[in-house]
C-alpha positions in Angstrom: 0.0 0.0 0.1 1.4 3.5 -0.9 -0.3 6.4 1.0 -0.1 9.8 2.0 -1.9 12.0 4.4 -5.0 12.6 2.3 -6.2 9.0 3.7 -6.8 8.0 7.3 -5.4 5.5 9.4 -8.5 3.4 9.6 -8.8 3.0 6.0 -5.0 2.0 5.8 -5.4 -0.3 8.3 -8.5 -2.1 7.2 -6.8 -2.8 3.9 -3.5 -4.0 5.2 -5.3 -6.3 7.4 -7.4 -7.5 4.6 -4.1 -8.8 3.1 -2.7 -10.2 6.2 -5.6 -12.6 6.6 -4.9 -14.4 3.7 -2.4 -16.7 5.6 0.3 -16.5 8.3 3.3 -15.7 5.6 1.1 -12.9 3.7 3.1 -9.6 3.5 1.2 -6.2 4.4 3.3 -3.2 3.8 2.5 0.4 3.8 4.7 2.9 2.3 4.0 6.6 3.3 5.7 10.0 3.3 3.5 10.9 6.4 5.4 9.9 9.5 2.1 10.7 11.5 0.0 8.3 9.3 2.5 5.6 10.0 2.3 5.6 13.5 -1.4 6.3 13.4 -2.2 3.1 11.4 0.2 1.0 13.3 -1.9 1.9 16.5 -5.1 1.3 14.1 -3.8 -2.1 13.1 -3.4 -3.0 16.7 -6.8 -2.0 17.8 -8.7 -3.7 14.6 -6.7 -6.9 15.9 -8.7 -7.0 18.7 -12.0 -7.1 17.0 -11.0 -8.8 13.6 -12.5 -12.2 13.5 -9.2 -13.8 11.3 -7.1 -11.8 13.8 -5.2 -15.3 14.9 -4.0 -15.6 11.0 -3.4 -11.9 10.5 -1.8 -10.9 13.7 0.7 -13.7 13.1 1.0 -12.3 9.4 1.6 -8.8 10.6 3.9 -9.6 13.2 6.4 -11.7 10.9 5.8 -10.1 7.5 3.9 -6.5 8.2 5.9 -3.4 7.5 5.5 0.3 7.6 8.1 2.3 5.5 8.5 6.1 6.1 9.5 7.6 2.9 11.1 11.0 2.5 9.8 11.8 -1.2 7.0 10.5 -3.5 9.9 9.5 -5.8 11.2 7.5 -3.1 7.9 5.7 -2.5 7.9 4.6 -6.3 11.3 3.5 -6.1 10.6 1.3 -2.8 7.7 -0.1 -4.4 9.2 -1.1 -7.4 12.0 -2.6 -5.6 9.5 -4.7 -3.6 7.5 -5.4 -6.6 4.6 -6.8 -4.9 1.5 -8.6 -6.6 -0.9 -6.2 -5.2 -0.2 -2.6 -5.1 -2.9 -0.2 -3.7 -2.4 3.6 -3.8 -4.3 6.2 -2.0 -2.6 9.3 -2.4 -3.7 13.0 -3.6 -2.2 12.0 -7.0 -2.5 8.2 -7.7 -2.1 9.0 -11.5 1.4 9.6 -10.7 1.8 6.2 -9.5 0.2 4.8 -12.5 2.8 6.6 -14.6 5.9 5.9 -12.9 5.3 2.3 -11.2 6.7 -0.8 -13.2 6.8 -3.4 -11.1 3.4 -5.0 -9.8 0.9 -7.6 -10.6 -2.3 -5.3 -10.0 -2.6 -1.5 -9.1 -5.5 -0.3 -7.3 -5.8 3.3 -7.5 -7.8 5.7 -5.0 -9.4 5.2 -2.0 -12.7 4.3 -3.5 -10.8 1.3 -5.1 -9.1 -1.7 -2.8 -7.7 -5.1 -3.4 -10.6 -6.9 -2.1 -12.8 -5.4 -4.9 -10.0 -6.8 -7.3 -10.3 -10.3 -5.8 -14.1 -10.7 -5.6 -15.7 -8.3 -7.8 -14.3 -5.9 -10.5 -13.0 -9.0 -12.8 -9.5 -8.1 -13.7 -7.1 -11.4 -14.0 -6.1 -12.3 -10.4 -3.5 -14.9 -10.9 -0.6 -12.6 -10.3 3.3 -12.6 -9.8 4.5 -13.3 -6.3 7.7 -13.1 -4.2 9.0 -9.9 -6.3 8.4 -11.6 -9.8 6.4 -8.4 -10.7 9.9 -7.2 -11.4 9.7 -9.1 -15.1 6.4 -10.2 -15.5 2.8 -9.5 -15.0 -0.5 -11.4 -14.2 -1.1 -14.6 -15.9 -3.0 -14.6 -19.3 -2.6 -15.9 -22.8 0.1 -13.8 -23.6 2.1 -14.3 -20.3 5.6 -14.3 -22.7 4.5 -10.4 -22.5 4.5 -8.2 -19.5 1.1 -6.9 -18.5 0.1 -4.8 -15.4 -3.7 -4.2 -14.7 -5.1 -1.4 -12.7 -8.5 -0.7 -11.1 -10.2 2.7 -10.4 -13.8 3.3 -9.0 -14.7 6.6 -10.0 -17.9 7.7 -7.9 -19.4 7.3 -4.6 -22.4 5.5 -6.0 -20.2 2.7 -7.8 -18.0 2.0 -4.9 -20.9 1.7 -2.7 -22.6 -0.9 -5.3 -19.8 -2.8 -5.6 -19.2 -2.7 -2.0 -22.5 -4.2 -1.3 -21.6 -7.2 -3.5 -18.4 -7.8 -2.4 -19.3 -7.4 1.4 -21.7 -10.3 1.0 -19.3 -12.4 -1.4 -16.6 -12.0 1.5 -19.1 -13.2 4.2 -20.0 -16.6 2.5 -16.1 -17.2 2.0 -15.5 -16.0 5.7 -13.2 -13.1 4.8 -13.8 -10.8 7.5 -11.0 -8.2 6.5 -11.8 -8.4 3.1 -15.6 -7.8 3.9 -14.6 -4.8 6.0 -12.8 -3.1 3.2 -15.9 -2.9 1.4 -18.4 -2.1 4.4 -15.9 1.0 4.8 -16.7 2.2 1.4 -20.2 1.4 1.8 -20.5 3.8 5.1 -18.3 6.3 3.8 -19.4 6.7 0.2 -23.0 5.4 0.7 -23.7 7.1 4.0 -25.0 3.5 5.2 -24.7 2.4 8.8 -23.2 -1.2 8.3 -21.9 -3.1 11.6 -18.3 -3.8 11.7 -17.1 -7.0 10.1 -21.2 -7.8 9.4 -22.1 -8.3 5.6 -24.3 -5.5 4.0 -27.6 -6.2 3.8 -29.7 -6.0 0.5 
């Protein structure tokens, strides 16, 4: 995740833990140029691990593979993200297009706070067989032309669209038992749809 102080720690923590719950060796990394966001996100992760239903997995992953990296500049965030070459890279900054234009090593890119990895996993529909363990330095998502590098990105442009996608995503995540993924959707439904959704509960129809 790449974030600046245009986004809040709650959303950062929700989305980091959504990745950490994949398994006890799943990395969840925040790159930011805001020291206050870094500290607040770590505090918020600790708070949410007290209530996250999949905390047994996510806490182990966060303890062993979680990182918060404070960078001096936007360009340093780009350099570090390209070095890490993660399969999922979420960008929540004032100018996400800067990262779309300058990042080269990622499996899938998720642009803006209305978009998130869980949407890509469950709803949006882009290819999700993605390069792991730094392989995004030389390849993109798997497809018929796998010998050619390809990168995908998603961006939800309106409050209404993020809300609608979030409602479907929340229910799918509940069926699969991925509470952290579901909370990524719930947070957007609350924030962009002005709906009262209980924490870690599926959005009702």
